[in-house]
C-alpha positions as CSV (number, residue, x, y, z in Angstrom):
1,M,-13.7,-26.8,-8.5
2,D,-17.4,-28.1,-7.9
3,P,-18.4,-25.9,-4.7
4,K,-20.7,-28.7,-4.0
5,R,-18.2,-31.2,-3.0
6,F,-15.9,-28.4,-1.5
7,S,-15.5,-28.1,2.1
8,P,-14.1,-25.2,3.8
9,K,-10.3,-24.8,5.0
10,I,-8.7,-23.0,8.0
11,I,-5.9,-21.2,8.5
12,N,-4.6,-20.4,11.7
13,D,-3.7,-15.9,11.7
14,P,-1.6,-14.5,14.1
15,V,-3.8,-11.3,14.6
16,Y,-7.3,-12.7,14.4
17,G,-7.1,-16.4,14.9
18,F,-8.5,-18.6,12.7
19,V,-9.9,-17.2,9.4
20,T,-12.3,-19.7,7.3
21,I,-12.2,-20.0,3.5
22,Q,-15.9,-21.2,3.7
23,H,-16.2,-20.9,-0.6
24,S,-14.7,-22.3,-3.5
25,L,-14.5,-19.3,-5.5
26,I,-12.9,-17.9,-2.7
27,Y,-10.1,-21.3,-2.3
28,Q,-9.2,-21.1,-6.2
29,L,-8.5,-17.5,-5.9
30,L,-6.0,-18.2,-3.0
31,E,-4.4,-20.9,-4.5
32,H,-3.7,-18.5,-7.8
33,P,0.2,-18.0,-8.8
34,S,-0.8,-14.1,-9.0
35,F,-1.8,-14.4,-5.1
36,Q,0.9,-16.8,-4.0
37,R,3.4,-14.3,-6.0
38,L,2.0,-11.5,-2.8
39,R,3.9,-13.9,-0.4
40,H,6.7,-12.3,-1.8
41,I,6.1,-8.9,-1.2
42,K,6.2,-7.3,2.2
43,Q,3.2,-5.3,3.8
44,L,5.4,-2.2,4.8
45,G,8.3,-2.3,2.3
46,L,11.5,-1.3,3.9
47,S,9.9,-0.8,7.3
48,Y,11.5,-3.6,8.5
49,L,15.0,-1.9,8.6
50,V,13.4,0.0,11.7
51,Y,10.9,-1.9,12.5
52,P,12.8,-6.2,12.6
53,G,8.8,-7.5,12.9
54,A,7.6,-5.9,10.2
55,N,8.2,-9.1,7.7
56,H,4.2,-9.6,7.4
57,T,3.3,-9.6,4.0
58,R,0.8,-8.7,1.3
59,F,-1.3,-12.3,1.7
60,H,-1.4,-11.9,5.2
61,H,-2.6,-8.7,4.8
62,A,-5.6,-9.9,2.4
63,L,-6.3,-13.0,4.4
64,G,-7.2,-10.3,6.8
65,A,-9.0,-7.9,5.4
66,M,-11.1,-11.0,3.4
67,H,-11.7,-11.9,7.4
68,L,-13.0,-8.4,8.3
69,M,-14.9,-8.6,5.1
70,Q,-16.8,-11.8,5.7
71,E,-17.4,-10.3,9.8
72,S,-19.0,-7.3,8.2
73,I,-21.5,-9.5,6.1
74,R,-21.9,-11.2,8.7
75,T,-23.2,-8.7,11.0
76,L,-25.0,-6.6,8.4
77,K,-27.1,-9.8,7.5
78,M,-27.9,-10.2,11.1
79,K,-29.5,-6.4,11.1
80,G,-31.5,-7.3,7.7
81,V,-29.9,-6.1,5.7
82,D,-30.4,-7.4,2.2
83,I,-27.0,-9.4,1.0
84,A,-27.4,-12.2,-1.9
85,P,-25.2,-15.5,-1.6
86,E,-23.2,-14.4,-5.0
87,E,-22.8,-10.7,-3.4
88,E,-21.4,-12.0,-0.6
89,V,-19.5,-13.8,-2.3
90,A,-18.0,-11.6,-5.0
91,V,-17.4,-9.0,-2.2
92,L,-15.3,-10.7,-0.7
93,A,-13.2,-12.0,-3.6
94,A,-12.7,-7.7,-4.5
95,I,-11.9,-7.3,-1.0
96,L,-8.8,-10.2,-1.3
97,L,-7.9,-8.6,-4.6
98,H,-7.7,-5.5,-3.9
99,D,-3.6,-5.2,-3.9
100,I,-2.9,-8.5,-6.0
101,G,-1.3,-5.4,-8.5
102,H,1.3,-4.4,-5.3
103,G,4.8,-4.5,-6.9
104,P,7.5,-5.2,-5.2
105,F,8.2,-3.5,-1.4
106,S,4.9,-2.5,-2.1
107,H,4.1,1.5,-2.8
108,A,7.5,2.2,-2.5
109,L,7.9,1.4,-6.2
110,E,4.8,2.5,-7.4
111,H,4.8,4.9,-10.2
112,V,8.6,3.9,-10.6
113,L,8.7,0.5,-12.3
114,I,5.8,1.5,-14.7
115,E,5.3,5.7,-14.5
116,G,2.1,6.9,-13.7
117,V,0.1,3.7,-13.1
118,S,-1.6,3.1,-9.6
119,H,-1.5,-0.2,-8.5
120,E,-4.9,0.0,-8.3
121,E,-5.3,0.3,-11.9
122,I,-3.0,-2.7,-11.8
123,S,-5.4,-4.6,-9.7
124,L,-8.2,-4.3,-12.1
125,T,-6.1,-5.3,-15.2
126,V,-5.3,-8.8,-12.9
127,M,-8.8,-9.8,-12.0
128,Q,-10.5,-9.7,-15.8
129,T,-7.1,-11.7,-16.7
130,I,-8.3,-14.1,-14.0
131,N,-12.0,-13.4,-14.5
132,A,-11.7,-14.4,-18.2
133,E,-9.6,-17.4,-16.5
134,L,-12.6,-18.4,-14.6
135,N,-15.0,-17.8,-17.3
136,G,-16.4,-15.0,-15.7
137,A,-16.9,-15.5,-12.0
138,L,-15.8,-12.2,-11.2
139,Q,-17.6,-10.1,-12.7
140,L,-19.6,-9.2,-9.9
141,A,-16.5,-8.8,-8.1
142,I,-15.3,-6.4,-10.4
143,S,-18.2,-4.4,-10.5
144,I,-18.2,-3.9,-6.8
145,F,-14.4,-3.1,-7.4
146,T,-15.5,-0.3,-10.0
147,N,-18.1,1.3,-7.4
148,K,-20.2,0.3,-10.7
149,Y,-22.7,-2.1,-8.7
150,E,-26.2,-1.0,-7.7
151,K,-25.5,-1.4,-4.0
152,P,-23.1,1.2,-3.0
153,F,-22.1,0.0,0.7
154,L,-20.5,-3.5,-1.3
155,H,-17.8,-1.1,-2.6
156,Q,-17.6,0.9,0.3
157,L,-16.6,-2.0,2.4
158,V,-14.3,-2.7,0.2
159,S,-12.8,1.1,-0.7
160,S,-13.4,4.1,1.4
161,Q,-12.6,6.1,4.7
162,L,-13.3,3.2,6.9
163,D,-13.5,0.1,4.5
164,M,-11.9,-3.3,5.5
165,D,-8.2,-2.7,4.0
166,R,-7.8,0.3,6.4
167,L,-9.1,-1.5,9.8
168,D,-7.3,-4.4,8.7
169,Y,-3.4,-3.1,7.7
170,L,-4.3,-0.8,11.1
171,T,-4.3,-3.9,13.0
172,R,-2.1,-6.0,11.1
173,D,1.2,-3.1,11.1
174,S,0.7,-2.4,14.8
175,F,0.9,-6.0,15.7
176,F,3.9,-6.6,13.8
177,T,5.8,-3.3,14.1
178,G,4.9,-2.6,17.8
179,V,4.2,-0.2,17.7
180,A,0.5,0.3,20.2
181,E,-0.7,3.9,18.9
182,G,-1.8,1.8,15.8
183,V,-4.5,-0.3,17.7
184,V,-7.9,0.3,16.8
185,S,-11.5,-1.3,18.1
186,Y,-12.1,-2.8,14.7
187,D,-14.3,-6.2,16.1
188,R,-16.3,-2.7,17.5
189,I,-16.4,-0.7,14.8
190,I,-17.7,-3.9,12.9
191,N,-20.5,-4.2,15.4
192,M,-21.8,-0.8,15.0
193,L,-22.1,-1.4,11.0
194,T,-25.1,-0.9,9.3
195,V,-26.6,0.3,6.2
196,V,-29.4,3.6,5.3
197,D,-30.4,4.0,1.4
198,G,-27.7,2.1,0.1
199,Q,-24.9,3.8,2.3
200,L,-22.0,2.4,4.5
201,M,-23.1,3.9,8.1
202,V,-21.6,3.4,11.6
203,E,-24.2,3.4,14.5
204,E,-24.3,6.5,17.4
205,K,-22.6,4.2,19.5
206,G,-19.4,3.7,17.4
207,V,-18.4,7.3,17.4
208,N,-15.9,6.6,20.2
209,S,-14.4,3.6,18.9
210,I,-14.3,5.9,14.7
211,E,-12.7,9.1,16.5
212,K,-9.9,6.1,17.6
213,F,-9.9,4.9,14.7
214,L,-8.8,8.5,12.7
215,I,-6.2,9.4,15.8
216,S,-4.4,5.8,15.3
217,R,-4.2,6.4,11.5
218,R,-3.1,9.7,11.7
219,L,-0.4,8.6,14.3
220,M,0.3,5.4,12.3
221,Y,1.5,7.4,8.9
222,W,4.1,10.0,11.5
223,Q,5.6,7.1,13.1
224,V,5.7,4.0,11.0
225,Y,4.7,4.5,7.6
226,L,6.4,8.0,7.0
227,H,8.6,7.5,9.2
228,K,12.0,9.5,8.7
229,T,13.7,5.8,8.5
230,V,12.3,3.8,6.3
231,L,11.6,7.8,4.3
232,A,15.1,7.6,3.8
233,A,15.4,3.8,3.0
234,E,12.3,3.6,0.1
235,Q,14.1,6.6,-1.7
236,L,17.3,5.5,-2.0
237,L,15.3,2.4,-3.2
238,I,14.0,4.6,-5.4
239,K,17.3,6.3,-6.6
240,V,18.7,3.1,-7.1
241,L,16.0,2.0,-9.6
242,E,16.4,5.0,-11.5
243,R,19.8,4.7,-11.7
244,A,19.7,1.5,-12.8
245,K,17.5,2.5,-15.6
246,F,19.3,5.6,-16.4
247,L,22.2,3.4,-17.4
248,F,19.7,1.2,-19.0
249,N,19.0,3.6,-21.4
250,A,21.7,4.7,-21.8
251,G,23.3,1.3,-23.4
252,E,25.4,0.4,-20.6
253,E,25.9,-3.3,-19.3
254,I,24.3,-4.0,-16.3
255,F,22.8,-7.0,-14.4
256,L,19.4,-7.5,-14.8
257,T,17.1,-10.4,-14.8
258,H,14.8,-11.2,-18.0
259,S,12.0,-8.9,-16.0
260,L,12.8,-6.1,-15.0
261,K,15.1,-5.8,-18.3
262,E,12.1,-5.9,-20.4
263,I,9.8,-3.5,-17.8
264,F,12.5,-0.7,-19.1
265,G,13.0,-1.6,-22.4
266,Q,8.9,-1.1,-22.2
267,T,8.3,2.2,-23.9
268,L,4.8,1.5,-24.8
269,N,1.1,2.7,-23.3
270,F,0.6,0.0,-20.6
271,H,-3.1,1.2,-20.9
272,D,-2.8,-0.1,-25.0
273,K,-5.3,-3.0,-24.7
274,S,-2.3,-5.5,-26.6
275,L,0.6,-4.5,-24.6
276,S,-1.5,-4.8,-21.1
277,K,-1.4,-8.0,-20.7
278,E,1.3,-8.8,-21.5
279,L,3.1,-6.0,-19.2
280,T,1.0,-7.2,-16.3
281,A,2.4,-10.9,-17.1
282,L,5.9,-9.6,-16.5
283,Y,5.3,-6.9,-14.0
284,L,4.0,-10.0,-11.6
285,R,6.9,-11.8,-12.2
286,L,9.1,-9.9,-10.1
287,D,8.9,-9.9,-6.0
288,D,11.1,-8.3,-3.3
289,A,13.8,-11.1,-3.4
290,E,14.0,-10.6,-6.9
291,M,14.9,-6.3,-6.3
292,M,17.2,-7.1,-3.9
293,T,18.7,-9.4,-6.2
294,H,19.4,-6.7,-8.2
295,F,21.1,-4.9,-5.6
296,K,23.2,-7.5,-4.6
297,Y,25.3,-7.7,-8.0
298,W,25.1,-4.1,-8.6
299,Q,27.2,-3.8,-5.5
300,E,30.3,-4.6,-7.6
301,S,28.6,-2.3,-10.6
302,S,31.3,-0.3,-12.4
303,D,29.3,2.7,-11.9
304,L,29.8,3.9,-8.7
305,T,27.0,6.1,-8.2
306,L,25.1,2.0,-8.9
307,S,27.4,0.7,-6.7
308,N,27.4,3.1,-3.8
309,L,23.6,3.7,-3.8
310,S,23.5,-0.4,-4.3
311,K,25.7,-0.6,-1.3
312,G,23.8,2.0,0.8
313,L,20.6,-0.2,0.1
314,F,21.9,-3.3,0.7
315,N,23.6,-3.5,4.0
316,R,21.1,-0.3,5.6
317,Q,24.3,2.3,5.6
318,L,21.2,5.4,5.0
319,P,21.1,8.8,4.1
320,K,20.6,11.4,7.2
321,T,17.4,12.3,6.8
322,I,15.9,15.7,8.5
323,I,12.2,16.7,8.2
324,Q,10.8,20.1,8.6
325,N,8.1,22.2,8.3
326,E,9.3,24.3,5.9
327,P,10.8,23.5,2.6
328,F,14.5,23.4,2.3
329,D,16.8,26.2,1.3
330,P,18.0,25.7,-2.1
331,R,21.0,26.9,-1.9
332,E,22.1,24.3,1.2
333,I,21.6,21.5,-1.1
334,E,23.4,22.9,-3.9
335,A,26.4,23.3,-1.8
336,L,25.4,19.5,0.1
337,Q,25.3,18.2,-3.8
338,A,28.8,20.3,-3.9
339,A,30.5,18.5,-0.9
340,C,29.2,15.2,-1.7
341,A,30.5,15.8,-5.7
342,K,33.7,16.4,-4.2
343,S,33.7,13.7,-1.2
344,L,32.5,10.6,-3.7
345,G,34.6,11.4,-6.6
346,L,31.0,12.7,-8.9
347,S,29.7,14.7,-10.8
348,M,26.9,17.1,-9.4
349,A,24.5,16.0,-12.0
350,D,24.9,12.0,-10.4
351,A,25.1,13.9,-6.5
352,A,22.0,14.6,-7.2
353,Y,21.2,10.7,-6.3
354,F,22.1,11.4,-3.2
355,V,21.7,14.4,-1.9
356,Y,17.9,15.1,-2.8
357,S,14.9,16.7,-0.8
358,D,10.7,16.7,-1.4
359,K,7.8,16.8,0.8
360,I,5.7,14.6,2.5
361,S,2.1,14.6,3.0
362,N,-0.7,12.9,4.7
363,Y,-4.6,13.6,5.3
364,A,-6.4,11.3,7.7
365,Y,-9.4,12.3,6.7
366,R,-10.7,13.2,2.7
367,L,-13.6,15.7,2.6
368,D,-13.2,15.0,-1.4
369,K,-13.4,11.0,-0.7
370,G,-16.6,10.9,1.1
371,Q,-17.3,10.9,4.2
372,I,-17.7,8.4,7.0
373,K,-21.8,9.0,8.0
374,I,-23.0,8.3,11.7
375,K,-26.6,6.8,12.3
376,M,-27.9,8.5,15.1
377,K,-30.5,7.2,17.5
378,N,-33.4,9.8,16.3
379,G,-32.3,8.2,12.2
380,E,-30.7,11.3,11.4
381,V,-27.8,10.9,9.2
382,K,-24.4,13.1,10.7
383,D,-20.6,13.4,9.1
384,V,-18.5,12.1,11.8
385,L,-16.6,15.6,11.8
386,E,-19.7,16.5,13.7
387,L,-19.6,14.7,16.5
388,L,-16.0,14.7,17.0
389,T,-15.4,14.6,21.3
390,H,-11.7,14.7,21.6
391,L,-9.6,16.6,18.9
392,D,-10.9,19.6,16.7
393,R,-11.7,18.1,13.5
394,S,-9.1,20.5,11.7
395,V,-6.4,18.2,12.9
396,F,-7.5,15.4,11.1
397,T,-9.1,17.5,8.1
398,E,-6.2,19.6,7.1
399,L,-3.5,18.1,4.8
400,S,-0.1,17.7,6.8
401,T,2.9,18.9,4.8
402,K,6.1,18.2,6.2
403,Y,9.9,19.2,4.0
404,Y,12.6,16.3,4.5
405,I,16.1,16.0,2.4
406,C,18.4,13.0,2.1
407,Y,21.9,13.2,2.1
408,P,25.5,11.5,3.4
409,K,25.9,11.4,6.8
410,Q,29.6,12.4,6.3
411,L,28.8,15.8,5.1
412,A,28.9,18.7,7.5
413,W,26.1,20.5,6.9
414,P,26.2,23.7,4.4
415,T,26.8,27.1,7.2
416,K,25.7,30.2,5.4
């Protein structure tokens, strides 16, 4: 595509209104099959089972994050920050592609389909593949994405504790779920951004908006992302895949599309350079619809465990979930598994697919992931935690951990 002949495109976004595509490279990336695939990956996994409006996709989110990046770059340039035209295009490309490596149902199956590999690593692999197709046009974007560029604030706009990714997903997820607690003042935050010595900062008068941002993020995790019914659905999803993979490895005949069959059979290391492109291509063929097709067919499986799990997931017959602040007694878990085995006619090993316990954790602000820095009016730079006015800093910095147990609703809690 000839940049000189490119005319801006306008997309109507339900959250921000009109989003303008101003660069030919960005439009090429939008049109790329790997990016179009994100239309078929739900942003919030199975959260629509709790919040019916949460059917927005990774495509929506990536486009929204790019829009916020455009607004941020415009603000910083107005304040005299030196951002060259090629840097602007590169950082827009980096944020647009930051989630291109997400698998079906977003975070729900991360590390499940390809064990031990994050979506960020897969995103980088996809970016490198597209870069080769475009004769190196994404090299600067990759440098910014991997934090190897000489202007760190550009990477911080893509990935930090206050980036365009977080600003969009909080804004967008609260919009589509209807959870007002997630609403943040993204426009005010963007207008308060500045750069000092190459580092992204917020002007002092934006402190209250940042505190609200941190509060909203914490509330959204417990009310939406880690909602107990969402957790039950996503854990059931994982159990279905684990059972299917077990049966496949045991040589059992089960319905599998070519892509999932190849991924299940993949035993070589994803990071082997000779294979990463091949495995990534298989992975990118999968989307939510293909996975739902598997669950639909697996309801009729001759394996009772796979069949029952799939019916529960496909028909929203979810396990009962209890969340508490302390670990569950192993004896209670074992008693529930024994009751499940008896009720469903399963072995104790298979009952573990229906009764399981684990923990969930969340930070609102991670001290090991860099700071949100505030530029005071007198020129001094402080961590936002030093300026909190409404809540104690420990509310944001301490790891919040809760324990959960899932089990079939027909089972009674064991008596001591």
